[in-house]
PQR file with spaces between the fields and no chain letter, atoms N, CA, C, O and H, PARSE charges and radii, in Angstrom:
ATOM       1  N    THR     1       0.935   -1.189   -0.338 -0.4000 1.5000
ATOM       2  CA   THR     1       0.086    0.272    0.294 -0.0000 2.0000
ATOM       3  C    THR     1       0.860    1.339    0.310  0.5500 1.7000
ATOM       4  O    THR     1       1.877    1.363    1.003 -0.5500 1.4000
ATOM       5  N    LYS     2       0.457    2.425   -0.499 -0.4000 1.5000
ATOM       6  CA   LYS     2       1.218    3.506   -0.636 -0.0000 2.0000
ATOM       7  C    LYS     2       0.372    4.152    0.572  0.5500 1.7000
ATOM       8  O    LYS     2      -0.786    4.200    0.985 -0.5500 1.4000
ATOM       9  H    LYS     2      -0.369    2.405   -1.062  0.4000 1.0000
ATOM      10  N    MET     3       1.767    4.659    0.909 -0.4000 1.5000
ATOM      11  CA   MET     3       1.661    5.732    2.282 -0.0000 2.0000
ATOM      12  C    MET     3       1.366    6.909    2.067  0.5500 1.7000
ATOM      13  O    MET     3       1.699    7.435    1.005 -0.5500 1.4000
ATOM      14  H    MET     3       2.708    4.620    0.573  0.4000 1.0000
ATOM      15  N    PRO     4       0.727    7.539    2.954 -0.5600 1.5000
ATOM      16  CA   PRO     4       0.456    9.299    2.460  0.2800 2.0000
ATOM      17  C    PRO     4       1.745   10.088    2.685  0.5500 1.7000
ATOM      18  O    PRO     4       2.734    9.862    3.382 -0.5500 1.4000
ATOM      19  N    ALA     5       1.380   11.172    1.795 -0.4000 1.5000
ATOM      20  CA   ALA     5       3.050   11.922    1.397 -0.0000 2.0000
ATOM      21  C    ALA     5       3.533   12.368    2.863  0.5500 1.7000
ATOM      22  O    ALA     5       4.685   12.054    3.163 -0.5500 1.4000
ATOM      23  H    ALA     5       0.577   11.355    1.228  0.4000 1.0000
ATOM      24  N    LYS     6       2.734   13.098    3.838 -0.4000 1.5000
ATOM      25  CA   LYS     6       2.968   13.734    4.974 -0.0000 2.0000
ATOM      26  C    LYS     6       3.744   12.430    5.883  0.5500 1.7000
ATOM      27  O    LYS     6       4.781   12.680    6.497 -0.5500 1.4000
ATOM      28  H    LYS     6       1.798   13.354    3.594  0.4000 1.0000
ATOM      29  N    LEU     7       3.282   11.366    5.898 -0.4000 1.5000
ATOM      30  CA   LEU     7       4.082   10.220    6.363 -0.0000 2.0000
ATOM      31  C    LEU     7       5.349    9.951    6.025  0.5500 1.7000
ATOM      32  O    LEU     7       6.355    9.843    6.726 -0.5500 1.4000
ATOM      33  H    LEU     7       2.440   11.164    5.399  0.4000 1.0000
ATOM      34  N    THR     8       5.102    9.805    4.285 -0.4000 1.5000
ATOM      35  CA   THR     8       6.665    9.625    3.642 -0.0000 2.0000
ATOM      36  C    THR     8       7.625   10.640    3.655  0.5500 1.7000
ATOM      37  O    THR     8       8.840   10.648    3.456 -0.5500 1.4000
ATOM      38  H    THR     8       4.284    9.892    3.716  0.4000 1.0000
ATOM      39  N    LYS     9       6.775   11.519    3.942 -0.4000 1.5000
ATOM      40  CA   LYS     9       8.389   12.889    4.566 -0.0000 2.0000
ATOM      41  C    LYS     9       8.660   12.934    5.804  0.5500 1.7000
ATOM      42  O    LYS     9       9.593   13.645    6.177 -0.5500 1.4000
ATOM      43  H    LYS     9       5.788   11.513    4.103  0.4000 1.0000
ATOM      44  N    LEU    10       7.875   12.156    6.761 -0.4000 1.5000
ATOM      45  CA   LEU    10       8.145   11.911    8.133 -0.0000 2.0000
ATOM      46  C    LEU    10       9.546   11.035    8.165  0.5500 1.7000
ATOM      47  O    LEU    10      10.645   11.364    8.610 -0.5500 1.4000
ATOM      48  H    LEU    10       7.117   11.579    6.458  0.4000 1.0000
ATOM      49  N    LYS    11       9.012    9.487    7.375 -0.4000 1.5000
ATOM      50  CA   LYS    11      10.005    8.761    6.943 -0.0000 2.0000
ATOM      51  C    LYS    11      11.362    9.058    6.659  0.5500 1.7000
ATOM      52  O    LYS    11      12.466    8.643    7.010 -0.5500 1.4000
ATOM      53  H    LYS    11       8.119    9.220    7.014  0.4000 1.0000
ATOM      54  N    ARG    12      10.770   10.149    5.701 -0.4000 1.5000
ATOM      55  CA   ARG    12      12.608   10.373    4.971 -0.0000 2.0000
ATOM      56  C    ARG    12      13.338   11.178    6.242  0.5500 1.7000
ATOM      57  O    ARG    12      14.461   10.859    6.634 -0.5500 1.4000
ATOM      58  H    ARG    12       9.873   10.486    5.416  0.4000 1.0000
ATOM      59  N    ILE    13      12.706   12.055    6.724 -0.4000 1.5000
ATOM      60  CA   ILE    13      13.294   13.128    7.620 -0.0000 2.0000
ATOM      61  C    ILE    13      13.994   11.648    8.990  0.5500 1.7000
ATOM      62  O    ILE    13      15.179   11.689    9.321 -0.5500 1.4000
ATOM      63  H    ILE    13      11.794   12.313    6.406  0.4000 1.0000
ATOM      64  N    ILE    14      13.282   10.815    9.424 -0.4000 1.5000
ATOM      65  CA   ILE    14      13.805    9.984   10.535 -0.0000 2.0000
ATOM      66  C    ILE    14      14.870    9.085    9.785  0.5500 1.7000
ATOM      67  O    ILE    14      15.561    8.384   10.524 -0.5500 1.4000
ATOM      68  H    ILE    14      12.320   10.782    9.155  0.4000 1.0000
ATOM      69  N    ARG    15      15.030    9.029    8.845 -0.4000 1.5000
ATOM      70  CA   ARG    15      15.831    8.356    7.886 -0.0000 2.0000
ATOM      71  C    ARG    15      17.081    9.115    7.931  0.5500 1.7000
ATOM      72  O    ARG    15      18.152    8.707    8.380 -0.5500 1.4000
ATOM      73  H    ARG    15      14.469    9.598    8.245  0.4000 1.0000
ATOM      74  N    GLY    16      16.818   10.333    7.387 -0.4000 1.5000
ATOM      75  CA   GLY    16      18.201   11.391    7.631 -0.0000 2.0000
ATOM      76  C    GLY    16      18.477   11.617    6.151  0.5500 1.7000
ATOM      77  O    GLY    16      19.499   12.155    5.724 -0.5500 1.4000
ATOM      78  H    GLY    16      15.948   10.664    7.023  0.4000 1.0000
ATOM      79  N    LYS    17      17.546   11.191    5.462 -0.4000 1.5000
ATOM      80  CA   LYS    17      17.643   11.917    3.840 -0.0000 2.0000
ATOM      81  C    LYS    17      17.388   13.255    3.529  0.5500 1.7000
ATOM      82  O    LYS    17      18.014   13.873    2.668 -0.5500 1.4000
ATOM      83  H    LYS    17      16.717   10.754    5.809  0.4000 1.0000
ATOM      84  N    ALA    18      16.330   13.797    4.323 -0.4000 1.5000
ATOM      85  CA   ALA    18      16.158   14.951    4.290 -0.0000 2.0000
ATOM      86  C    ALA    18      16.936   15.925    5.373  0.5500 1.7000
ATOM      87  O    ALA    18      16.735   17.136    5.468 -0.5500 1.4000
ATOM      88  H    ALA    18      15.822   13.295    5.022  0.4000 1.0000
ATOM      89  N    MET    19      17.761   15.243    6.082 -0.4000 1.5000
ATOM      90  CA   MET    19      18.749   16.042    7.097 -0.0000 2.0000
ATOM      91  C    MET    19      20.218   15.959    6.386  0.5500 1.7000
ATOM      92  O    MET    19      21.073   16.440    7.131 -0.5500 1.4000
ATOM      93  H    MET    19      17.925   14.259    6.004  0.4000 1.0000
ATOM      94  N    GLY    20      20.583   15.626    5.526 -0.4000 1.5000
ATOM      95  CA   GLY    20      22.199   15.143    5.185 -0.0000 2.0000
ATOM      96  C    GLY    20      22.513   13.649    5.641  0.5500 1.7000
ATOM      97  O    GLY    20      21.749   12.690    5.529 -0.5500 1.4000
ATOM      98  H    GLY    20      19.890   15.235    4.922  0.4000 1.0000
ATOM      99  N    ASP    21      23.792   13.653    6.177 -0.4000 1.5000
ATOM     100  CA   ASP    21      24.271   12.262    6.350 -0.0000 2.0000
ATOM     101  C    ASP    21      23.979   11.886    7.761  0.5500 1.7000
ATOM     102  O    ASP    21      24.944   11.344    8.299 -0.5500 1.4000
ATOM     103  H    ASP    21      24.413   14.432    6.268  0.4000 1.0000
ATOM     104  N    VAL    22      22.962   12.012    8.491 -0.4000 1.5000
ATOM     105  CA   VAL    22      22.799   11.612    9.694 -0.0000 2.0000
ATOM     106  C    VAL    22      22.452    9.921    9.441  0.5500 1.7000
ATOM     107  O    VAL    22      21.927    9.476    8.421 -0.5500 1.4000
ATOM     108  H    VAL    22      22.178   12.452    8.054  0.4000 1.0000
ATOM     109  N    LYS    23      22.817    9.240   10.448 -0.4000 1.5000
ATOM     110  CA   LYS    23      22.707    7.461   10.262 -0.0000 2.0000
ATOM     111  C    LYS    23      22.108    7.512   11.682  0.5500 1.7000
ATOM     112  O    LYS    23      22.539    8.016   12.719 -0.5500 1.4000
ATOM     113  H    LYS    23      23.244    9.601   11.277  0.4000 1.0000
ATOM     114  N    ILE    24      21.075    6.889   11.427 -0.4000 1.5000
ATOM     115  CA   ILE    24      20.103    6.382   12.453 -0.0000 2.0000
ATOM     116  C    ILE    24      19.966    4.839   12.284  0.5500 1.7000
ATOM     117  O    ILE    24      19.443    4.258   11.333 -0.5500 1.4000
ATOM     118  H    ILE    24      20.725    6.479   10.584  0.4000 1.0000
ATOM     119  N    PRO    25      20.480    4.345   13.282 -0.5600 1.5000
ATOM     120  CA   PRO    25      19.909    2.759   13.475  0.2800 2.0000
ATOM     121  C    PRO    25      18.678    2.428   13.316  0.5500 1.7000
ATOM     122  O    PRO    25      17.891    3.196   13.869 -0.5500 1.4000
ATOM     123  N    ALA    26      18.207    1.525   12.735 -0.4000 1.5000
ATOM     124  CA   ALA    26      16.827    0.662   12.629 -0.0000 2.0000
ATOM     125  C    ALA    26      16.443    0.709   13.988  0.5500 1.7000
ATOM     126  O    ALA    26      15.337    1.247   13.943 -0.5500 1.4000
ATOM     127  H    ALA    26      18.846    0.901   12.285  0.4000 1.0000
ATOM     128  N    ALA    27      16.670    0.494   15.025 -0.4000 1.5000
ATOM     129  CA   ALA    27      15.839    0.210   16.243 -0.0000 2.0000
ATOM     130  C    ALA    27      15.597    1.893   16.877  0.5500 1.7000
ATOM     131  O    ALA    27      14.584    2.358   17.400 -0.5500 1.4000
ATOM     132  H    ALA    27      17.569    0.057   15.062  0.4000 1.0000
ATOM     133  N    SER    28      16.712    2.453   16.647 -0.4000 1.5000
ATOM     134  CA   SER    28      16.424    4.251   16.857 -0.0000 2.0000
ATOM     135  C    SER    28      15.593    4.776   16.124  0.5500 1.7000
ATOM     136  O    SER    28      15.137    5.847   16.525 -0.5500 1.4000
ATOM     137  H    SER    28      17.535    2.076   16.221  0.4000 1.0000
ATOM     138  N    GLU    29      15.115    4.257   14.858 -0.4000 1.5000
ATOM     139  CA   GLU    29      14.114    4.779   13.982 -0.0000 2.0000
ATOM     140  C    GLU    29      12.924    4.611   14.238  0.5500 1.7000
ATOM     141  O    GLU    29      12.145    5.560   14.152 -0.5500 1.4000
ATOM     142  H    GLU    29      15.485    3.387   14.533  0.4000 1.0000
ATOM     143  N    ALA    30      12.465    3.242   14.649 -0.4000 1.5000
ATOM     144  CA   ALA    30      11.095    2.845   15.671 -0.0000 2.0000
ATOM     145  C    ALA    30      11.305    3.482   16.542  0.5500 1.7000
ATOM     146  O    ALA    30      10.270    4.135   16.672 -0.5500 1.4000
ATOM     147  H    ALA    30      13.098    2.471   14.719  0.4000 1.0000
ATOM     148  N    MET    31      12.192    3.867   17.533 -0.4000 1.5000
ATOM     149  CA   MET    31      11.694    4.418   18.781 -0.0000 2.0000
ATOM     150  C    MET    31      11.408    5.911   18.575  0.5500 1.7000
ATOM     151  O    MET    31      10.617    6.543   19.274 -0.5500 1.4000
ATOM     152  H    MET    31      13.033    3.336   17.428  0.4000 1.0000
ATOM     153  N    ILE    32      12.055    6.378   17.648 -0.4000 1.5000
ATOM     154  CA   ILE    32      11.630    7.841   17.209 -0.0000 2.0000
ATOM     155  C    ILE    32       9.861    8.095   16.574  0.5500 1.7000
ATOM     156  O    ILE    32       9.010    8.941   16.846 -0.5500 1.4000
ATOM     157  H    ILE    32      12.698    5.865   17.080  0.4000 1.0000
ATOM     158  N    GLU    33       9.880    6.837   15.579 -0.4000 1.5000
ATOM     159  CA   GLU    33       8.498    7.023   15.264 -0.0000 2.0000
ATOM     160  C    GLU    33       7.463    6.906   16.451  0.5500 1.7000
ATOM     161  O    GLU    33       6.365    7.462   16.410 -0.5500 1.4000
ATOM     162  H    GLU    33      10.572    6.150   15.358  0.4000 1.0000
ATOM     163  N    LEU    34       7.930    6.084   17.588 -0.4000 1.5000
ATOM     164  CA   LEU    34       6.853    5.681   18.756 -0.0000 2.0000
ATOM     165  C    LEU    34       6.707    6.977   19.358  0.5500 1.7000
ATOM     166  O    LEU    34       5.611    7.466   19.630 -0.5500 1.4000
ATOM     167  H    LEU    34       8.822    5.633   17.622  0.4000 1.0000
ATOM     168  N    ALA    35       7.891    7.571   19.579 -0.4000 1.5000
ATOM     169  CA   ALA    35       7.992    8.943   20.174 -0.0000 2.0000
ATOM     170  C    ALA    35       6.935    9.674   19.719  0.5500 1.7000
ATOM     171  O    ALA    35       5.960    9.846   20.450 -0.5500 1.4000
ATOM     172  H    ALA    35       8.782    7.174   19.358  0.4000 1.0000
ATOM     173  N    VAL    36       6.984   10.141   18.590 -0.4000 1.5000
ATOM     174  CA   VAL    36       6.341   11.200   17.509 -0.0000 2.0000
ATOM     175  C    VAL    36       4.756   10.659   17.678  0.5500 1.7000
ATOM     176  O    VAL    36       3.829   11.431   17.923 -0.5500 1.4000
ATOM     177  H    VAL    36       7.776   10.002   17.996  0.4000 1.0000
ATOM     178  N    LEU    37       4.615    9.366   17.525 -0.4000 1.5000
ATOM     179  CA   LEU    37       3.330    8.937   17.829 -0.0000 2.0000
ATOM     180  C    LEU    37       2.567    9.251   18.990  0.5500 1.7000
ATOM     181  O    LEU    37       1.551    9.946   18.983 -0.5500 1.4000
ATOM     182  H    LEU    37       5.368    8.739   17.326  0.4000 1.0000
ATOM     183  N    LEU    38       3.020    8.788   19.860 -0.4000 1.5000
ATOM     184  CA   LEU    38       2.792    9.150   21.225 -0.0000 2.0000
ATOM     185  C    LEU    38       2.549   10.780   21.553  0.5500 1.7000
ATOM     186  O    LEU    38       1.670   11.285   22.252 -0.5500 1.4000
ATOM     187  H    LEU    38       3.846    8.224   19.866  0.4000 1.0000
ATOM     188  N    PHE    39       3.449   11.313   20.933 -0.4000 1.5000
ATOM     189  CA   PHE    39       3.226   13.102   21.218 -0.0000 2.0000
ATOM     190  C    PHE    39       2.268   13.321   20.496  0.5500 1.7000
ATOM     191  O    PHE    39       1.538   14.180   20.990 -0.5500 1.4000
ATOM     192  H    PHE    39       4.162   10.903   20.366  0.4000 1.0000
ATOM     193  N    LEU    40       1.809   12.815   19.224 -0.4000 1.5000
ATOM     194  CA   LEU    40       0.694   13.115   18.321 -0.0000 2.0000
ATOM     195  C    LEU    40      -0.566   12.752   19.155  0.5500 1.7000
ATOM     196  O    LEU    40      -1.636   13.353   19.061 -0.5500 1.4000
ATOM     197  H    LEU    40       2.402   12.117   18.823  0.4000 1.0000
ATOM     198  N    ASN    41      -0.332   11.751   19.942 -0.4000 1.5000
ATOM     199  CA   ASN    41      -1.617   11.175   20.391 -0.0000 2.0000
ATOM     200  C    ASN    41      -1.939   11.706   21.534  0.5500 1.7000
ATOM     201  O    ASN    41      -3.133   11.636   21.825 -0.5500 1.4000
ATOM     202  H    ASN    41       0.538   11.263   20.019  0.4000 1.0000
ATOM     203  N    SER    42      -1.111   12.306   22.404 -0.4000 1.5000
ATOM     204  CA   SER    42      -1.237   13.302   23.661 -0.0000 2.0000
ATOM     205  C    SER    42      -1.640   14.506   23.005  0.5500 1.7000
ATOM     206  O    SER    42      -2.602   15.064   23.534 -0.5500 1.4000
ATOM     207  H    SER    42      -0.141   12.363   22.168  0.4000 1.0000
ATOM     208  N    LEU    43      -1.061   15.159   21.793 -0.4000 1.5000
ATOM     209  CA   LEU    43      -1.575   16.305   21.126 -0.0000 2.0000
ATOM     210  C    LEU    43      -3.166   16.304   20.943  0.5500 1.7000
ATOM     211  O    LEU    43      -3.904   17.125   21.487 -0.5500 1.4000
ATOM     212  H    LEU    43      -0.280   14.706   21.364  0.4000 1.0000
ATOM     213  N    ALA    44      -3.605   15.235   20.076 -0.4000 1.5000
ATOM     214  CA   ALA    44      -5.064   15.374   19.897 -0.0000 2.0000
ATOM     215  C    ALA    44      -5.849   15.061   21.122  0.5500 1.7000
ATOM     216  O    ALA    44      -7.015   15.431   21.253 -0.5500 1.4000
ATOM     217  H    ALA    44      -3.005   14.567   19.635  0.4000 1.0000
ATOM     218  N    GLU    45      -5.193   14.369   22.028 -0.4000 1.5000
ATOM     219  CA   GLU    45      -6.252   14.101   23.341 -0.0000 2.0000
ATOM     220  C    GLU    45      -6.534   15.593   24.041  0.5500 1.7000
ATOM     221  O    GLU    45      -7.656   16.019   24.317 -0.5500 1.4000
ATOM     222  H    GLU    45      -4.245   14.068   21.922  0.4000 1.0000
ATOM     223  N    GLU    46      -5.305   16.276   24.261 -0.4000 1.5000
ATOM     224  CA   GLU    46      -5.295   17.288   24.538 -0.0000 2.0000
ATOM     225  C    GLU    46      -5.965   18.556   23.954  0.5500 1.7000
ATOM     226  O    GLU    46      -6.318   19.477   24.691 -0.5500 1.4000
ATOM     227  H    GLU    46      -4.394   15.930   24.036  0.4000 1.0000
ATOM     228  N    ALA    47      -6.126   18.581   22.647 -0.4000 1.5000
ATOM     229  CA   ALA    47      -6.872   19.168   21.877 -0.0000 2.0000
ATOM     230  C    ALA    47      -8.359   18.947   21.873  0.5500 1.7000
ATOM     231  O    ALA    47      -9.152   19.887   21.922 -0.5500 1.4000
ATOM     232  H    ALA    47      -5.840   17.833   22.048  0.4000 1.0000
ATOM     233  N    ARG    48      -8.782   17.471   21.803 -0.4000 1.5000
ATOM     234  CA   ARG    48      -9.981   17.091   21.901 -0.0000 2.0000
ATOM     235  C    ARG    48     -10.689   17.829   23.481  0.5500 1.7000
ATOM     236  O    ARG    48     -11.865   18.190   23.520 -0.5500 1.4000
ATOM     237  H    ARG    48      -8.138   16.707   21.763  0.4000 1.0000
ATOM     238  N    VAL    49      -9.865   17.938   24.537 -0.4000 1.5000
ATOM     239  CA   VAL    49     -10.260   18.266   25.880 -0.0000 2.0000
ATOM     240  C    VAL    49     -10.713   19.835   25.326  0.5500 1.7000
ATOM     241  O    VAL    49     -11.854   20.294   25.270 -0.5500 1.4000
ATOM     242  H    VAL    49      -8.909   17.645   24.505  0.4000 1.0000
ATOM     243  N    LYS    50      -9.709   20.346   25.025 -0.4000 1.5000
ATOM     244  CA   LYS    50     -10.020   21.607   24.581 -0.0000 2.0000
ATOM     245  C    LYS    50     -11.171   22.049   23.811  0.5500 1.7000
ATOM     246  O    LYS    50     -11.740   23.120   24.025 -0.5500 1.4000
ATOM     247  H    LYS    50      -8.782   19.973   25.070  0.4000 1.0000
ATOM     248  N    ALA    51     -11.450   21.363   23.070 -0.4000 1.5000
ATOM     249  CA   ALA    51     -12.793   21.455   22.241 -0.0000 2.0000
ATOM     250  C    ALA    51     -13.998   21.184   22.967  0.5500 1.7000
ATOM     251  O    ALA    51     -15.035   21.839   22.862 -0.5500 1.4000
ATOM     252  H    ALA    51     -10.988   20.493   22.896  0.4000 1.0000
ATOM     253  N    PHE    52     -13.833   20.273   23.648 -0.4000 1.5000
ATOM     254  CA   PHE    52     -15.041   19.924   24.309 -0.0000 2.0000
ATOM     255  C    PHE    52     -15.406   20.804   25.196  0.5500 1.7000
ATOM     256  O    PHE    52     -16.595   21.100   25.316 -0.5500 1.4000
ATOM     257  H    PHE    52     -12.990   19.740   23.733  0.4000 1.0000
ATOM     258  N    GLU    53     -14.202   21.500   26.148 -0.4000 1.5000
ATOM     259  CA   GLU    53     -14.463   22.775   27.221 -0.0000 2.0000
ATOM     260  C    GLU    53     -15.121   24.172   26.320  0.5500 1.7000
ATOM     261  O    GLU    53     -15.792   25.117   26.735 -0.5500 1.4000
ATOM     262  H    GLU    53     -13.236   21.259   26.051  0.4000 1.0000
ATOM     263  N    GLU    54     -14.691   23.899   25.132 -0.4000 1.5000
ATOM     264  CA   GLU    54     -15.418   25.307   24.314 -0.0000 2.0000
ATOM     265  C    GLU    54     -16.709   24.754   23.414  0.5500 1.7000
ATOM     266  O    GLU    54     -17.197   25.260   22.403 -0.5500 1.4000
ATOM     267  H    GLU    54     -14.145   23.132   24.795  0.4000 1.0000
ATOM     268  N    LYS    55     -17.049   23.689   24.040 -0.4000 1.5000
ATOM     269  CA   LYS    55     -18.640   22.998   23.200 -0.0000 2.0000
ATOM     270  C    LYS    55     -18.277   22.930   21.700  0.5500 1.7000
ATOM     271  O    LYS    55     -19.173   23.234   20.913 -0.5500 1.4000
ATOM     272  H    LYS    55     -16.653   23.277   24.861  0.4000 1.0000
ATOM     273  N    SER    56     -17.469   22.688   21.369 -0.4000 1.5000
ATOM     274  CA   SER    56     -17.359   22.195   20.216 -0.0000 2.0000
ATOM     275  C    SER    56     -17.040   20.761   19.618  0.5500 1.7000
ATOM     276  O    SER    56     -16.096   20.112   20.068 -0.5500 1.4000
ATOM     277  H    SER    56     -16.740   22.441   22.008  0.4000 1.0000
ATOM     278  N    ALA    57     -17.882   20.253   18.544 -0.4000 1.5000
ATOM     279  CA   ALA    57     -17.991   18.646   18.485 -0.0000 2.0000
ATOM     280  C    ALA    57     -16.604   18.338   17.607  0.5500 1.7000
ATOM     281  O    ALA    57     -16.049   17.241   17.544 -0.5500 1.4000
ATOM     282  H    ALA    57     -18.649   20.781   18.178  0.4000 1.0000
ATOM     283  N    THR    58     -16.164   19.607   16.923 -0.4000 1.5000
ATOM     284  CA   THR    58     -14.719   19.419   16.018 -0.0000 2.0000
ATOM     285  C    THR    58     -13.718   19.963   16.468  0.5500 1.7000
ATOM     286  O    THR    58     -13.718   21.107   16.923 -0.5500 1.4000
ATOM     287  H    THR    58     -16.616   20.498   16.974  0.4000 1.0000
ATOM     288  N    ILE    59     -12.472   19.021   16.384 -0.4000 1.5000
ATOM     289  CA   ILE    59     -11.345   19.620   16.909 -0.0000 2.0000
ATOM     290  C    ILE    59     -10.903   20.510   15.867  0.5500 1.7000
ATOM     291  O    ILE    59     -10.848   20.061   14.723 -0.5500 1.4000
ATOM     292  H    ILE    59     -12.472   18.092   16.014  0.4000 1.0000
ATOM     293  N    ARG    60     -10.530   21.894   16.129 -0.4000 1.5000
ATOM     294  CA   ARG    60     -10.153   22.719   14.863 -0.0000 2.0000
ATOM     295  C    ARG    60      -8.656   23.000   15.095  0.5500 1.7000
ATOM     296  O    ARG    60      -7.964   22.217   15.746 -0.5500 1.4000
ATOM     297  H    ARG    60     -10.575   22.258   17.059  0.4000 1.0000
ATOM     298  N    ALA    61      -8.200   24.058   14.586 -0.4000 1.5000
ATOM     299  CA   ALA    61      -6.430   24.427   14.536 -0.0000 2.0000
ATOM     300  C    ALA    61      -6.565   25.027   15.411  0.5500 1.7000
ATOM     301  O    ALA    61      -5.679   24.674   16.189 -0.5500 1.4000
ATOM     302  H    ALA    61      -8.762   24.694   14.057  0.4000 1.0000
ATOM     303  N    GLN    62      -7.542   26.295   16.150 -0.4000 1.5000
ATOM     304  CA   GLN    62      -7.297   26.806   17.099 -0.0000 2.0000
ATOM     305  C    GLN    62      -7.151   25.998   18.252  0.5500 1.7000
ATOM     306  O    GLN    62      -6.523   26.607   19.119 -0.5500 1.4000
ATOM     307  H    GLN    62      -8.261   26.582   15.518  0.4000 1.0000
ATOM     308  N    HIS    63      -7.482   24.890   18.583 -0.4000 1.5000
ATOM     309  CA   HIS    63      -7.946   24.180   19.901 -0.0000 2.0000
ATOM     310  C    HIS    63      -6.091   23.180   19.785  0.5500 1.7000
ATOM     311  O    HIS    63      -5.300   22.940   20.697 -0.5500 1.4000
ATOM     312  H    HIS    63      -7.992   24.396   17.879  0.4000 1.0000
ATOM     313  N    ILE    64      -6.021   22.915   18.603 -0.4000 1.5000
ATOM     314  CA   ILE    64      -4.250   22.635   18.577 -0.0000 2.0000
ATOM     315  C    ILE    64      -3.693   23.427   18.812  0.5500 1.7000
ATOM     316  O    ILE    64      -3.051   23.212   19.839 -0.5500 1.4000
ATOM     317  H    ILE    64      -6.664   23.110   17.862  0.4000 1.0000
ATOM     318  N    ASN    65      -3.489   24.625   18.287 -0.4000 1.5000
ATOM     319  CA   ASN    65      -2.640   25.954   18.624 -0.0000 2.0000
ATOM     320  C    ASN    65      -2.812   26.031   20.182  0.5500 1.7000
ATOM     321  O    ASN    65      -1.762   26.186   20.805 -0.5500 1.4000
ATOM     322  H    ASN    65      -4.011   24.799   17.453  0.4000 1.0000
ATOM     323  N    ALA    66      -3.986   25.947   20.918 -0.4000 1.5000
ATOM     324  CA   ALA    66      -4.130   26.456   22.291 -0.0000 2.0000
ATOM     325  C    ALA    66      -3.286   25.661   23.167  0.5500 1.7000
ATOM     326  O    ALA    66      -2.783   26.154   24.177 -0.5500 1.4000
ATOM     327  H    ALA    66      -4.840   25.821   20.413  0.4000 1.0000
ATOM     328  N    VAL    67      -3.100   24.361   22.796 -0.4000 1.5000
ATOM     329  CA   VAL    67      -2.558   23.317   23.711 -0.0000 2.0000
ATOM     330  C    VAL    67      -1.014   23.008   22.850  0.5500 1.7000
ATOM     331  O    VAL    67      -0.352   22.184   23.480 -0.5500 1.4000
ATOM     332  H    VAL    67      -3.509   23.961   21.976  0.4000 1.0000
ATOM     333  N    THR    68      -0.511   23.356   21.922 -0.4000 1.5000
ATOM     334  CA   THR    68       0.558   22.965   21.360 -0.0000 2.0000
ATOM     335  C    THR    68       1.884   23.749   22.167  0.5500 1.7000
ATOM     336  O    THR    68       2.923   23.095   22.261 -0.5500 1.4000
ATOM     337  H    THR    68      -1.049   24.025   21.410  0.4000 1.0000
ATOM     338  N    LYS    69       1.857   24.804   22.603 -0.4000 1.5000
ATOM     339  CA   LYS    69       2.955   25.244   23.398 -0.0000 2.0000
ATOM     340  C    LYS    69       3.027   24.450   24.672  0.5500 1.7000
ATOM     341  O    LYS    69       4.155   24.059   24.971 -0.5500 1.4000
ATOM     342  H    LYS    69       1.013   25.335   22.527  0.4000 1.0000
ATOM     343  N    LYS    70       1.739   24.043   25.726 -0.4000 1.5000
ATOM     344  CA   LYS    70       1.800   23.471   26.881 -0.0000 2.0000
ATOM     345  C    LYS    70       2.655   21.997   26.596  0.5500 1.7000
ATOM     346  O    LYS    70       3.643   21.574   27.195 -0.5500 1.4000
ATOM     347  H    LYS    70       0.823   24.361   25.484  0.4000 1.0000
ATOM     348  N    MET    71       1.990   21.458   25.596 -0.4000 1.5000
ATOM     349  CA   MET    71       2.756   20.030   25.259 -0.0000 2.0000
ATOM     350  C    MET    71       3.777   20.152   25.062  0.5500 1.7000
ATOM     351  O    MET    71       4.510   19.318   25.592 -0.5500 1.4000
ATOM     352  H    MET    71       1.187   21.802   25.109  0.4000 1.0000
ATOM     353  N    LEU    72       4.530   21.400   24.072 -0.4000 1.5000
ATOM     354  CA   LEU    72       5.921   21.335   23.928 -0.0000 2.0000
ATOM     355  C    LEU    72       6.798   21.530   25.281  0.5500 1.7000
ATOM     356  O    LEU    72       7.669   20.725   25.613 -0.5500 1.4000
ATOM     357  H    LEU    72       3.934   22.078   23.641  0.4000 1.0000
ATOM     358  N    LYS    73       6.560   22.362   25.811 -0.4000 1.5000
ATOM     359  CA   LYS    73       7.038   22.486   27.243 -0.0000 2.0000
ATOM     360  C    LYS    73       7.111   21.601   28.038  0.5500 1.7000
ATOM     361  O    LYS    73       8.135   21.471   28.708 -0.5500 1.4000
ATOM     362  H    LYS    73       5.852   23.015   25.541  0.4000 1.0000
ATOM     363  N    ARG    74       5.998   20.720   28.181 -0.4000 1.5000
ATOM     364  CA   ARG    74       5.813   19.565   29.175 -0.0000 2.0000
ATOM     365  C    ARG    74       6.703   18.214   28.060  0.5500 1.7000
ATOM     366  O    ARG    74       6.982   17.132   28.577 -0.5500 1.4000
ATOM     367  H    ARG    74       5.166   20.826   27.637  0.4000 1.0000
ATOM     368  N    ALA    75       6.949   18.412   26.995 -0.4000 1.5000
ATOM     369  CA   ALA    75       7.810   17.197   26.293 -0.0000 2.0000
ATOM     370  C    ALA    75       9.224   17.584   26.533  0.5500 1.7000
ATOM     371  O    ALA    75      10.021   16.664   26.715 -0.5500 1.4000
ATOM     372  H    ALA    75       6.722   19.291   26.576  0.4000 1.0000
ATOM     373  N    ARG    76       9.693   18.923   26.564 -0.4000 1.5000
ATOM     374  CA   ARG    76      10.758   19.178   27.106 -0.0000 2.0000
ATOM     375  C    ARG    76      11.317   18.778   28.229  0.5500 1.7000
ATOM     376  O    ARG    76      12.477   18.395   28.376 -0.5500 1.4000
ATOM     377  H    ARG    76       9.046   19.670   26.416  0.4000 1.0000
ATOM     378  N    GLY    77      10.373   18.882   29.132 -0.4000 1.5000
ATOM     379  CA   GLY    77      10.661   18.530   30.728 -0.0000 2.0000
ATOM     380  C    GLY    77      11.070   19.747   31.440  0.5500 1.7000
ATOM     381  O    GLY    77      11.331   19.700   32.642 -0.5500 1.4000
ATOM     382  H    GLY    77       9.431   19.194   29.013  0.4000 1.0000
C-alpha cells in the first residue's frame, strides 16, 4: 500500500535523507517513530479536551494551537 505524503516525508526525515548524512540505526528509528506517535496522540487528546471545553464537536486548528505550547513545554521537561 502507498503511504500518505506527510508520512513519507516523516519517514524520510527520520531516516536522515532530508537532513544530510545523519545515520540512525533501525532500532532508534522505531523509537523515534513511537515517540512521535505518542506525542501526536497526546496532542490530539489535549486538543479534544480543549474542544470539549469550548463546546465544539470538532477539533479545529485553534484547539491544537491552544495546547501546542503547553505540550511542547511538557515534552521538553
